[in-house]
Residue, then its C-alpha position, 0 to 999 in steps of 0.5 A: m689826559k690834559l685837563g683840556e681833553a677832559l672838558a672836552d670829554r665832558a661836554d660830548a658826554v653832556r650832549r650825549v646824555e640830552q640825545l639819549r634823553a630824546r631818544i628814550v622819551g621817543s621811545a618810551r610809549y609806542q601804540e598797540g600792534e607797532v614796534p617802538p622805535e627803539d629799545a627804551n630799556a637798552l637806551l636807559g642803561e646806555l644812559a646809565e654808563t655815560l652818567d656814571q663816565l660823566e660823574s667821574l669826569i666831573r669829580r676828577i676835573n673839580r679836583t684838578n680845578a682845586s689843585a691846579p697852580a694859575g699863576d698868581h691868581g690862586t688854583l684853577t678853581d679861584v680863577l674860575a670864580r673870579r671869571d664868574v664874578l667878573r661876568l656878573r659884574h660886567s654884565v650889570l655895569t652894560a646893562a646900567a649904561d644901557a639904561a642910563a643912556g636911553g636910547r629911541h624913547a629918550v627923545r621928547q616929542l613935545r615940550s610937554e612931555l617930562k625930560m628924562l635925566t640920567a641918574l648914572p655917569v654913561a661913560e664911566l660905566r662903559g669905561q669900567a665895563d670895558a676894563l672888566a672885558r679886558e680882565l675877562r679876556e686875560l682870564d680866559v686865556l689863563i684858563q685855556r692855558t692851564n686847561w692844556e698844561a694841567d693833568l687830569l688828576d685821578 
């Protein structure tokens, strides 16, 4: 099995856990004289099996990520860490540029109102954010390629 397949299976398992949670909660109590919609104990058993499978997948995915080479960037785990930090950096730079640029509220209505000044170079920040977005796209392509090339470890 390829890493990409395991990631899809993990996403399916997480969705299944959420569905089972909702069904268990909906069947946990019922009115006297009524029949519960589903057997909550059977659902708990199904949940336990699904969670065991999910844990196994997560362990195997993590092992694979830690050892799968991702070009000059190190392992897939290294690339994932880089991507997470780039996303945070991009988010902060974009928010800072948006705040510095102002918006509709930046215009003075009266001459007596205080003039708002920007403390940051908006164009430079937007340029940095664009460069980060480009690097993020390149990393995403590398991650996807590695996911479909790497075999899942046991």
